[in-house]
C-alpha positions as CSV (number, residue, x, y, z in Angstrom):
1,M,0.0,0.0,0.0
2,N,1.3,3.5,-0.9
3,N,2.0,5.9,1.9
4,I,0.0,9.1,2.1
5,T,2.8,11.2,0.5
6,D,2.6,9.0,-2.6
7,E,-1.1,9.4,-2.7
8,L,-0.9,13.2,-2.3
9,A,1.7,13.3,-5.1
10,K,-0.8,11.6,-7.5
11,L,-3.2,14.6,-7.2
12,H,-0.8,16.6,-9.4
13,E,-1.3,14.1,-12.2
14,L,-5.1,13.6,-12.0
15,T,-8.1,15.7,-13.2
16,G,-11.8,15.5,-13.1
17,A,-13.5,12.4,-11.6
18,E,-10.1,10.6,-11.0
19,F,-8.9,13.6,-9.0
20,S,-12.1,13.6,-6.9
21,R,-11.9,9.9,-6.3
22,Q,-8.2,10.2,-5.2
23,V,-9.1,13.0,-2.8
24,E,-11.8,10.8,-1.2
25,R,-9.4,7.8,-1.0
26,I,-6.9,10.0,0.8
27,A,-9.5,11.2,3.3
28,L,-10.6,7.7,4.0
29,R,-7.1,6.4,4.8
30,N,-6.4,4.7,8.2
31,E,-3.8,7.3,9.1
32,F,-6.5,9.8,9.9
33,H,-7.8,9.9,13.4
34,P,-10.2,12.3,15.3
35,L,-8.4,15.2,16.9
36,E,-8.9,14.9,20.6
37,G,-11.4,17.4,22.0
38,E,-12.7,18.3,18.5
39,T,-15.7,17.2,16.4
40,D,-15.3,16.3,12.7
41,I,-11.6,17.3,12.6
42,Y,-9.2,14.5,11.6
43,I,-5.4,14.5,11.6
44,T,-2.4,12.3,10.9
45,G,-0.1,14.1,13.3
46,G,1.5,17.5,12.8
47,E,0.2,19.1,16.0
48,T,3.6,20.6,16.6
49,D,3.9,22.2,13.1
50,D,4.3,26.0,13.1
51,D,1.1,26.3,11.1
52,F,-1.0,24.0,13.1
53,E,-2.8,26.7,15.2
54,N,-3.9,28.5,12.1
55,Q,-5.0,25.3,10.5
56,L,-7.0,24.3,13.6
57,N,-8.7,27.7,13.8
58,A,-9.7,27.4,10.1
59,A,-10.8,23.8,10.6
60,R,-13.0,24.8,13.5
61,K,-14.7,27.4,11.3
62,A,-15.2,24.8,8.5
63,V,-16.8,22.5,11.0
64,M,-19.1,25.3,12.1
65,H,-20.2,25.6,8.4
66,G,-21.0,21.9,8.1
67,Y,-17.7,20.3,6.8
68,R,-15.8,17.4,8.0
69,V,-12.1,18.4,7.9
70,F,-9.1,16.3,7.2
71,V,-5.8,18.2,8.0
72,L,-3.3,17.0,5.5
73,P,0.4,16.3,6.4
74,N,3.0,18.5,5.0
75,P,5.5,16.1,3.3
76,K,8.9,17.5,2.3
77,G,9.5,18.1,-1.4
78,I,5.9,18.1,-2.5
79,R,3.4,20.9,-2.7
80,T,0.1,19.9,-1.2
81,A,-3.1,21.4,0.0
82,D,-3.6,21.9,3.7
83,F,-7.1,20.3,4.0
84,I,-9.7,18.0,2.6
85,F,-13.2,19.3,3.4
86,E,-16.0,16.9,3.1
87,R,-19.7,17.8,3.0
88,K,-22.6,15.7,1.6
89,G,-20.1,13.1,0.3
90,I,-18.2,15.6,-1.8
91,Y,-14.4,15.8,-1.0
92,R,-12.4,18.9,-1.9
93,T,-8.8,20.0,-1.2
94,Y,-8.1,23.5,0.0
95,D,-4.9,25.4,0.5
96,L,-5.2,27.6,3.6
97,K,-4.1,31.3,3.5
98,T,-4.7,33.0,6.8
99,I,-4.9,36.8,6.4
100,Q,-3.9,38.4,9.7
101,G,-2.5,41.8,8.5
102,K,-2.6,44.2,5.7
103,A,-0.1,42.2,3.6
104,S,-1.2,41.6,0.1
105,V,-3.8,38.9,-0.4
106,M,-2.5,38.6,-4.0
107,N,0.9,37.4,-2.8
108,R,-0.8,34.8,-0.6
109,L,-3.0,33.6,-3.5
110,Q,0.0,33.4,-5.8
111,D,1.8,31.2,-3.2
112,S,-1.1,28.7,-3.5
113,I,-0.7,28.1,-7.2
114,G,0.5,24.6,-7.7
115,Q,-0.7,23.4,-4.3
116,S,-4.5,23.2,-4.9
117,N,-7.0,24.6,-7.3
118,R,-9.1,25.7,-4.3
119,V,-8.0,28.3,-1.8
120,L,-9.4,29.0,1.7
121,L,-8.8,32.6,2.8
122,H,-9.3,32.8,6.5
123,I,-9.5,36.5,7.2
124,T,-8.9,37.4,10.8
125,T,-8.4,41.2,10.3
126,N,-10.3,44.1,8.7
127,Y,-9.4,43.8,5.0
128,N,-10.6,46.1,2.3
129,G,-13.3,44.4,0.3
130,T,-12.6,46.1,-3.0
131,A,-8.9,45.2,-2.7
132,L,-9.8,41.6,-1.8
133,A,-12.2,41.3,-4.8
134,R,-9.6,42.7,-7.2
135,S,-6.9,40.3,-5.9
136,I,-9.3,37.3,-6.2
137,N,-10.1,38.5,-9.8
138,K,-6.4,38.7,-10.7
139,Y,-5.8,35.3,-9.1
140,F,-8.4,33.7,-11.4
141,E,-6.9,35.5,-14.4
142,R,-3.4,34.3,-13.6
143,N,-4.3,30.7,-12.6
144,A,-6.2,28.9,-15.3
145,R,-6.5,25.9,-13.0
146,A,-8.2,27.9,-10.2
147,V,-11.7,26.6,-9.4
148,E,-12.7,28.3,-6.1
149,V,-11.7,30.7,-3.4
150,L,-13.6,30.1,-0.2
151,I,-13.5,32.9,2.3
152,F,-14.1,32.6,6.1
153,K,-14.6,36.0,7.7
154,G,-16.2,36.1,11.1
155,T,-19.2,33.9,10.9
156,K,-19.5,34.5,7.1
157,V,-18.6,32.2,4.3
158,L,-18.2,33.5,0.7
159,T,-17.6,31.2,-2.2
160,I,-16.0,32.7,-5.4
161,T,-15.8,30.5,-8.5
162,N,-14.9,31.1,-12.2
163,R,-18.5,31.8,-12.9
164,T,-18.8,34.4,-10.1
165,I,-15.7,36.2,-11.4
166,K,-17.2,36.5,-14.9
167,D,-20.1,38.6,-13.7
168,K,-19.4,42.2,-14.8
169,H,-20.8,43.4,-11.4
170,F,-18.5,41.0,-9.4
171,I,-16.7,43.6,-7.4
172,G,-19.8,45.5,-6.3
173,T,-21.7,42.3,-5.5
174,F,-18.7,40.9,-3.6
175,C,-18.4,44.0,-1.5
176,R,-22.1,44.0,-0.6
177,L,-21.8,40.4,0.6
178,Y,-18.4,40.9,2.3
179,Y,-19.6,43.9,4.3
180,K,-23.1,42.6,5.0
């Protein structure tokens, strides 16, 4: 049986239904166990990683919004997503970008290219909605493989997809939802 690193590496070669099946296979591996004291958060270790606290905070928010969360290991030498989120039998990978300051969201989004085609922006600060919308728009323009940007801000969840971006009123609509 392949180890989880090999299984994660396969995600870079797969698309469509094969990709989705591989994500589900990874989430259902025996290495994952419930994180003590948490509901619907599964780990394979990594509690001592520098990023674990940010991952745990984002995972708790995801659970609040109805997801089961699998925190992925961070194998050396391979770019991988941080999470698998499952809801209603659908498994998706997300690369976490925690936004804590005024640093450019665009740079953080650029960092995620090649890790996952879905990004989770966990915004823990006041960030300008118009600047955020423009950065997300640029991210989709620069990354043909981008599928979704999921945003957690407070108790809000915003989902931005290729289709959302193509709306000529995207920035205005986004800002209304973001500040609501």
